[in-house]
RODO-2510 file (C-alpha; in nm, 4 decimals, decimal comma):
residues 396
     n   res          X          Y          Z
     1     x     7,9629     2,6402    11,5560
     2     x     8,2103     2,9034    11,4950
     3     x     8,4298     3,1190    11,7138
     4     x     8,7601     3,3036    11,7389
     5     x     8,8449     3,0757    12,0515
     6     x     8,7610     2,7897    12,1791
     7     x     8,9056     2,7149    12,5598
     8     x     8,9029     2,3713    12,6636
     9     x     8,8678     2,3656    13,0539
    10     x     8,7133     2,6263    13,2657
    11     x     8,9599     2,6259    13,5608
    12     x     9,1992     2,9417    13,6608
    13     x     9,3895     2,9017    13,3355
    14     x     9,1225     2,8683    13,1160
    15     x     8,8989     3,1482    13,2563
    16     x     9,1667     3,3856    13,2790
    17     x     9,2564     3,3143    12,9125
    18     x     8,9035     3,3552    12,8145
    19     x     8,8572     3,6685    13,0090
    20     x     9,1332     3,8629    12,8827
    21     x     9,0880     3,7396    12,5011
    22     x     8,7222     3,8280    12,5210
    23     x     8,8118     4,1586    12,6609
    24     x     9,0463     4,2223    12,3801
    25     x     8,7294     4,1686    12,1690
    26     x     8,7632     3,8233    12,0611
    27     x     8,4245     3,5668    12,0335
    28     x     8,5413     3,3116    12,2945
    29     x     8,3905     2,9807    12,4036
    30     x     8,4736     2,7859    12,7198
    31     x     8,3866     2,3913    12,7232
    32     x     8,3789     2,2302    13,0392
    33     x     8,3518     1,8679    13,0686
    34     x     8,1985     1,8600    13,4416
    35     x     7,8600     1,9771    13,5185
    36     x     7,9936     2,2412    13,7816
    37     x     8,2862     2,4666    13,7416
    38     x     8,5202     2,4388    14,0184
    39     x     8,3900     2,0990    14,1390
    40     x     8,5151     1,8539    14,2281
    41     x     8,7737     2,0628    14,4123
    42     x     9,1499     1,9269    14,3176
    43     x     9,3628     2,1494    14,5198
    44     x     9,5077     2,2229    14,8807
    45     x     9,3536     2,5633    14,8268
    46     x     9,6423     2,8196    14,9190
    47     x     9,7211     3,1110    14,6994
    48     x     9,9540     3,4204    14,7162
    49     x     9,8210     3,7691    14,8385
    50     x     9,9640     3,8792    14,4894
    51     x     9,6334     3,7639    14,3204
    52     x     9,4762     4,0773    14,4448
    53     x     9,7412     4,2789    14,1793
    54     x     9,5411     4,0942    13,8904
    55     x     9,2113     4,2516    13,9896
    56     x     8,9929     3,9824    13,8644
    57     x     8,8189     3,9024    14,1619
    58     x     8,5221     4,0924    14,3207
    59     x     8,4306     4,0810    14,7133
    60     x     8,6048     3,8031    14,9155
    61     x     8,3357     3,5426    14,9109
    62     x     8,5938     3,2977    14,7946
    63     x     8,8283     3,3411    15,0870
    64     x     8,8329     3,1081    15,3957
    65     x     9,1388     3,2347    15,5668
    66     x     9,3794     3,5411    15,5541
    67     x     9,7183     3,4015    15,6437
    68     x    10,0107     3,5550    15,8375
    69     x    10,2450     3,3416    15,6895
    70     x    10,4043     2,9897    15,6883
    71     x    10,5731     2,7613    15,8613
    72     x    10,8278     2,4913    15,7303
    73     x    10,8859     2,1833    15,9992
    74     x    11,1686     1,9878    15,9375
    75     x    11,2025     1,6138    16,0342
    76     x    11,3275     1,6526    16,3751
    77     x    11,0433     1,9162    16,4522
    78     x    11,2846     2,2368    16,4096
    79     x    11,0379     2,5391    16,2988
    80     x    11,1277     2,8111    16,0217
    81     x    10,8639     3,0969    16,0127
    82     x    10,8043     3,2846    15,7131
    83     x    10,6111     3,5952    15,6336
    84     x    10,3324     3,5649    15,4049
    85     x    10,5664     3,7801    15,1416
    86     x    10,7949     3,5486    15,1659
    87     x    10,6349     3,2272    15,1769
    88     x    10,5715     3,1440    14,8112
    89     x    10,2855     3,1449    14,6004
    90     x    10,0638     2,8928    14,7991
    91     x    10,0411     3,1080    15,1361
    92     x     9,8734     3,4133    15,1851
    93     x     9,4982     3,3155    15,1363
    94     x     9,3448     2,9822    15,2051
    95     x     9,0282     2,9867    14,9552
    96     x     8,6780     2,8314    14,9046
    97     x     8,8414     2,6983    14,5729
    98     x     8,5233     2,5745    14,3863
    99     x     8,3897     2,9344    14,4589
   100     x     8,7131     3,0927    14,3454
   101     x     8,7070     2,8848    14,0089
   102     x     8,3525     2,9974    13,9758
   103     x     8,4200     3,3947    14,0209
   104     x     8,7034     3,3833    13,7615
   105     x     8,4759     3,1997    13,5394
   106     x     8,1893     3,4741    13,6020
   107     x     8,4419     3,7279    13,4954
   108     x     8,5063     3,5694    13,1879
   109     x     8,1577     3,5594    13,1200
   110     x     8,1044     3,9073    13,2070
   111     x     8,3752     3,9902    12,9695
   112     x     8,1558     3,8191    12,6593
   113     x     8,2683     3,4402    12,6930
   114     x     8,0407     3,1926    12,6617
   115     x     8,0563     2,8666    12,8793
   116     x     7,9099     2,5121    12,7928
   117     x     7,9088     2,2459    13,1107
   118     x     7,9036     1,8920    13,0493
   119     x     8,0873     1,9301    12,7269
   120     x     8,3795     1,7080    12,6511
   121     x     8,6700     1,7664    12,3599
   122     x     8,7128     1,4240    12,1846
   123     x     8,9725     1,5353    11,9876
   124     x     9,1372     1,8288    11,7591
   125     x     8,9704     1,9196    11,4644
   126     x     9,1776     1,9612    11,1571
   127     x     9,1379     2,0541    10,7798
   128     x     9,4387     1,9974    10,5516
   129     x     9,6491     1,9112    10,8399
   130     x     9,5840     2,2508    10,9981
   131     x     9,4098     2,2872    11,3363
   132     x     9,0327     2,4239    11,2913
   133     x     8,8744     2,3698    11,5898
   134     x     8,7959     2,0885    11,8526
   135     x     8,5408     1,7782    11,8318
   136     x     8,3196     1,7696    12,1208
   137     x     8,0730     1,5526    12,2611
   138     x     7,7575     1,6644    12,4952
   139     x     7,5326     1,4378    12,6379
   140     x     7,6057     1,1518    12,4174
   141     x     7,6041     1,3831    12,0694
   142     x     7,9321     1,4268    11,8738
   143     x     7,9542     1,7987    11,7172
   144     x     8,2360     2,0107    11,5977
   145     x     8,3244     2,3559    11,7202
   146     x     8,5234     2,5552    11,4692
   147     x     8,7674     2,8073    11,5811
   148     x     9,0634     3,0288    11,4659
   149     x     9,2536     2,9403    11,7874
   150     x     9,2427     2,6370    12,0441
   151     x     9,3341     2,6747    12,3977
   152     x     9,4093     2,3697    12,5958
   153     x     9,3864     2,4491    12,9554
   154     x     9,2744     2,0702    13,0191
   155     x     9,5095     1,9867    13,3128
   156     x     9,7918     1,7270    13,3826
   157     x     9,9036     1,5312    13,0450
   158     x     9,7020     1,7321    12,8324
   159     x     9,4967     1,5829    12,5451
   160     x     9,4489     1,8658    12,3555
   161     x     9,8637     1,8940    12,3402
   162     x     9,8896     1,5412    12,2816
   163     x     9,6594     1,5692    11,9934
   164     x     9,8642     1,8566    11,8567
   165     x    10,1697     1,6518    11,8680
   166     x    10,3053     1,7788    12,2027
   167     x    10,4897     1,5518    12,4557
   168     x    10,2773     1,5981    12,7395
   169     x    10,3216     1,2751    12,9418
   170     x    10,4888     1,2941    13,2529
   171     x    10,7701     1,0754    13,3758
   172     x    10,6984     0,9478    13,7477
   173     x    10,9793     1,1653    13,8762
   174     x    10,8095     1,4873    13,7524
   175     x    10,4777     1,4019    13,9102
   176     x    10,3560     1,4264    14,2886
   177     x    10,0169     1,1978    14,4028
   178     x     9,8217     1,3652    14,6535
   179     x     9,5667     1,2816    14,8925
   180     x     9,3972     1,5498    15,1106
   181     x     9,1194     1,5502    15,3747
   182     x     8,8942     1,8565    15,4835
   183     x     8,8848     1,7666    15,8746
   184     x     8,6554     1,9459    16,1082
   185     x     8,6916     1,9131    16,5043
   186     x     9,0822     2,0066    16,4913
   187     x     9,2855     2,2639    16,6483
   188     x     9,5907     2,4622    16,5043
   189     x     9,7291     2,8033    16,4928
   190     x     9,5056     2,9787    16,2303
   191     x     9,7520     3,2367    16,1312
   192     x     9,9988     2,9932    15,9496
   193     x    10,0004     2,7356    15,6688
   194     x    10,2428     2,4525    15,7826
   195     x    10,4313     2,2279    15,5907
   196     x    10,6013     1,8975    15,7412
   197     x    10,8976     1,7784    15,5357
   198     x    11,0749     1,3997    15,5889
   199     x    11,0861     1,1082    15,3958
   200     x    10,8818     0,9061    15,6487
   201     x    10,6148     1,1611    15,6389
   202     x    10,6246     1,2134    15,2599
   203     x    10,9108     1,1015    15,0542
   204     x    11,0002     1,3449    14,7793
   205     x    10,7254     1,5685    14,9048
   206     x    10,5493     1,7238    15,2010
   207     x    10,2594     1,7198    15,4293
   208     x    10,0475     2,0227    15,5109
   209     x     9,8138     2,1892    15,7002
   210     x     9,5837     2,4747    15,5671
   211     x     9,3657     2,6313    15,8265
   212     x     9,0434     2,7034    15,6617
   213     x     8,8300     2,8121    15,9761
   214     x     8,7703     2,8215    16,3195
   215     x     8,8203     2,4206    16,3482
   216     x     8,8582     2,3046    15,9994
   217     x     9,1579     2,2715    15,8074
   218     x     9,2856     2,0936    15,4483
   219     x     9,5235     1,8519    15,5639
   220     x     9,7125     1,6792    15,2839
   221     x    10,0437     1,4863    15,1725
   222     x    10,1931     1,4748    14,8531
   223     x    10,4677     1,2257    14,7408
   224     x    10,6659     1,1945    14,4424
   225     x    10,4932     0,9588    14,1994
   226     x    10,8679     0,7643    14,1514
   227     x    10,8841     0,6843    14,5072
   228     x    10,5015     0,5977    14,5691
   229     x    10,3110     0,2718    14,5501
   230     x     9,9337     0,2189    14,4940
   231     x     9,7340     0,3774    14,7950
   232     x    10,0495     0,5021    14,9432
   233     x     9,9658     0,8682    14,9914
   234     x     9,6447     0,7930    15,1716
   235     x     9,8339     0,5898    15,4042
   236     x    10,0853     0,8412    15,4825
   237     x     9,8217     1,1028    15,5176
   238     x     9,6232     0,8720    15,7705
   239     x     9,9813     0,8203    15,9500
   240     x    10,0355     1,1773    15,9580
   241     x     9,6726     1,2573    16,1426
   242     x     9,6708     0,9851    16,3684
   243     x    10,0493     1,0856    16,4937
   244     x     9,9432     1,4309    16,5637
   245     x     9,7011     1,4972    16,8857
   246     x     9,5602     1,8329    16,7333
   247     x     9,4387     1,6332    16,4166
   248     x     9,3579     1,2762    16,5607
   249     x     9,0022     1,3900    16,6787
   250     x     8,9268     1,5201    16,3271
   251     x     8,6442     1,3986    16,1131
   252     x     8,6475     1,4613    15,7316
   253     x     8,4296     1,6531    15,5526
   254     x     8,5655     1,5807    15,2017
   255     x     8,8458     1,3631    15,0545
   256     x     9,0406     1,4583    14,7623
   257     x     9,2915     1,2562    14,5602
   258     x     9,5053     1,3613    14,2359
   259     x     9,8165     1,4318    14,0719
   260     x    10,0188     1,7619    14,0010
   261     x    10,3257     1,7975    13,7814
   262     x    10,6177     1,9006    13,9387
   263     x    10,8415     1,9443    13,6125
   264     x    10,9857     2,2227    13,3869
   265     x    10,7379     2,4201    13,1855
   266     x    10,7196     2,2674    12,7988
   267     x    10,6801     2,4291    12,4566
   268     x    10,3216     2,5494    12,4233
   269     x    10,2470     2,6893    12,1129
   270     x    10,1770     2,5906    11,7649
   271     x     9,9810     2,7260    11,4750
   272     x     9,6359     2,7983    11,5910
   273     x     9,7060     2,6482    11,9296
   274     x     9,8497     2,7169    12,2752
   275     x     9,8495     2,5198    12,6112
   276     x     9,8285     2,7343    12,9724
   277     x     9,8108     2,6229    13,3095
   278     x     9,8873     2,2543    13,4416
   279     x     9,8652     2,1548    13,0496
   280     x    10,1771     2,3814    13,0296
   281     x    10,3381     2,2401    13,3722
   282     x    10,3101     2,5942    13,4707
   283     x    10,3415     2,4627    13,8481
   284     x    10,6384     2,5457    14,0775
   285     x    10,8180     2,2133    14,0947
   286     x    10,8824     2,2724    14,4633
   287     x    10,5341     2,2854    14,6099
   288     x    10,3208     2,1532    14,2947
   289     x    10,1308     2,4773    14,3417
   290     x    10,0266     2,6158    14,0064
   291     x     9,7474     2,8787    14,0876
   292     x     9,9439     3,2184    14,0755
   293     x    10,1221     3,0617    13,7596
   294     x     9,7934     3,0053    13,6066
   295     x     9,6783     3,3402    13,6827
   296     x     9,9587     3,5142    13,5192
   297     x     9,9788     3,2674    13,2242
   298     x     9,6534     3,3003    13,1723
   299     x     9,6345     3,6957    13,1308
   300     x     9,9448     3,6974    12,9358
   301     x     9,7653     3,4014    12,6874
   302     x     9,4291     3,5926    12,6635
   303     x     9,6062     3,9358    12,5649
   304     x     9,8162     3,7498    12,3226
   305     x     9,5169     3,5931    12,1419
   306     x     9,3632     3,9125    12,1477
   307     x     9,6275     4,0806    11,9511
   308     x     9,6056     3,7999    11,6936
   309     x     9,2366     3,7812    11,6307
   310     x     9,2825     4,1767    11,5790
   311     x     9,5529     4,1085    11,2940
   312     x     9,3407     3,7752    11,2114
   313     x     9,7108     3,6208    11,2372
   314     x     9,6838     3,2854    11,4072
   315     x    10,0312     3,1155    11,3305
   316     x    10,2770     3,0283    11,5631
   317     x    10,4860     3,3077    11,5048
   318     x    10,2303     3,5466    11,6227
   319     x    10,1333     3,3397    11,9384
   320     x    10,4863     3,2868    12,0359
   321     x    10,5042     3,6337    12,2263
   322     x    10,3039     3,4501    12,5316
   323     x    10,5643     3,1832    12,5587
   324     x    10,8513     3,4510    12,5130
   325     x    10,7260     3,6903    12,7963
   326     x    10,6690     3,4087    13,0276
   327     x    11,0432     3,3055    12,9537
   328     x    11,1234     3,6261    13,0821
   329     x    10,9056     3,6226    13,3860
   330     x    10,7264     3,2964    13,5253
   331     x    10,9542     3,0442    13,3794
   332     x    11,2785     3,1996    13,5149
   333     x    11,1370     3,1180    13,8431
   334     x    10,9605     2,7522    13,7759
   335     x    11,3354     2,6526    13,6147
   336     x    11,5194     2,7680    13,9023
   337     x    11,2753     2,5814    14,1248
   338     x    11,3217     2,2533    13,9427
   339     x    11,6963     2,2876    14,0163
   340     x    11,6124     2,3238    14,3812
   341     x    11,3683     2,0547    14,3935
   342     x    11,6328     1,8080    14,2445
   343     x    11,8692     1,9539    14,5235
   344     x    11,6395     1,8825    14,7557
   345     x    11,5507     1,5202    14,6509
   346     x    11,9082     1,4302    14,7106
   347     x    11,9303     1,5312    15,0620
   348     x    11,8706     1,3004    15,3733
   349     x    11,6690     1,3675    15,6558
   350     x    11,9511     1,4819    15,8542
   351     x    12,0540     1,7523    15,5769
   352     x    11,7055     1,8873    15,6136
   353     x    11,7123     1,9303    15,9853
   354     x    12,0554     2,0817    15,9405
   355     x    11,8867     2,3701    15,6883
   356     x    11,5984     2,3977    15,9350
   357     x    11,8577     2,4809    16,2081
   358     x    12,0336     2,7145    16,0180
   359     x    11,7192     2,9073    15,8966
   360     x    11,5039     2,9115    16,2192
   361     x    11,6643     3,2600    16,3309
   362     x    11,7514     3,4100    15,9560
   363     x    11,6167     3,7535    15,9048
   364     x    11,4144     3,6546    15,5796
   365     x    11,3549     4,0663    15,4671
   366     x    11,6882     4,0044    15,2970
   367     x    11,6334     3,6917    15,1423
   368     x    11,8255     3,6037    14,8126
   369     x    11,9815     3,2721    14,6792
   370     x    12,3235     3,4074    14,7536
   371     x    12,2755     3,5450    15,1068
   372     x    12,0808     3,2365    15,1767
   373     x    12,3562     3,0066    15,1219
   374     x    12,6059     3,2133    15,2893
   375     x    12,3468     3,1574    15,6040
   376     x    12,3051     2,8053    15,5728
   377     x    12,7055     2,7486    15,5095
   378     x    12,7854     2,9928    15,8137
   379     x    12,6390     2,7449    16,0627
   380     x    12,6840     2,4259    15,9144
   381     x    12,9985     2,4593    15,6984
   382     x    12,9572     2,0690    15,5709
   383     x    12,6611     2,2087    15,3517
   384     x    12,8853     2,3549    15,1266
   385     x    12,9274     2,0780    14,8940
   386     x    12,5559     1,9838    14,8805
   387     x    12,4445     2,3254    14,8241
   388     x    12,7020     2,4511    14,5392
   389     x    12,4534     2,4143    14,2787
   390     x    12,2458     2,7229    14,4429
   391     x    12,4974     2,9718    14,3915
   392     x    12,4851     2,8985    14,0240
   393     x    12,0936     2,9715    14,0539
   394     x    12,2013     3,3345    14,2161
   395     x    12,2782     3,4096    13,8990
   396     x    11,9551     3,3611    13,7355
***
C-alpha cells in the first residue's frame, strides 16, 4: 500500500487535513481505529457559527440547535450574558457530533481521500531512520502503509507524535477530565449555552448545559486533572444535576467520559510528519473546546501538504509553513488563553463573583482585553493586582 499521505484519525482535524490535501491533488488514505466515524461522541458538541465561513458542510443535518449566545454563571449565581459572536468557539451551534464528523469525512472522501475503518496504527514505519509511513493492524492482521507524509490526528497524548520523538505526554495541570450526560425530560432556555463556575461545582473547570432540542440537553462537568480524584467528575456531575430542579427529573440517553488538553500548542512538525488537532494541543485552554481550532488547523495542514506533494519535498522545512501560519493566527489566541487560564485558576470564588458583578451590565460590543480590565477595576478596584497580568495580554 502506497500513498502520498496517510492520516491517522478521522475526527474533524484528520478529515479536514485529508480533504484539503486531496483537493490539492494528493493521494490520501485516512485510517480510523473505530468501526464508525464520529462514534462514540467525546464532546460537549458546541461550535462557533464561524464554521460556516469554511464552507465544508452541506445542509443542516448535523445541526441540533442554533444558539443566541452563552451565559456564564458565577458561584453566587450572578449571570453574565454574551451574544454568540462574543461567546467563544464553543457557542453558536449545538451539534449532532457524530453526524458532524461523518459529514466532514464525507467531504474528504468526495475530494478523493480513501477511508479504512477498524484500522489501528501500531507504530511508525521507518527506513534508515526516515519516516516512510505507518505500521497498521486490521482484524488481527498487521501490514505496512507506505506514505511520503504521515499525519497524526490521533487525539490526546498522540501515539504518532510519541513514536516520532515528540513530547506528547500531558501533565495533570494541563488536562481536564470530563463527564457528560445527554439528558431527556429537562427544562431550560433553549437560546443559550450555560457555563457554571465555582470550586464546589467544578474545581479548575466548569459545568455546562448545552441545549439540543425541546427537552434534551448535554449536561457535563470538566475538572482539572491535578485537582481530581478517580470518579470525581461523575460525582460532581450527579451533584450538579440533583441541585437543579430543571435537570433533576432528567433521564440519561447517553453518558460520556474522557479527557481534553488545556495546554499550549506543541511543536508539531518533523521531516515527513505533522500533528493536527488535539494531538498538537490545538485546543482552547480556557474551555477545552477544540472543534474550531481543528477545522482551521486541518485546512492549513492540508494546503501545506498539497504544496509539499506538488514539489515532492517532504522535509521539515517544507512542512513548517503549516506551523508558522498558525503561530500568526490561531496560536496567538491559544497562548493568550493559556495565560488567562492560569490567572483564573488562582482566583477564589469570591473573586469570580466580583468579576461577574463587574461584567453583568458590560457592553460587550466593545470587548478587548484592555477595556475589559478597565471595566472590572472600575467597579472593584481591589481586582487590579490580580488582573495585572491581563494588561500584558492586551498587547498580544
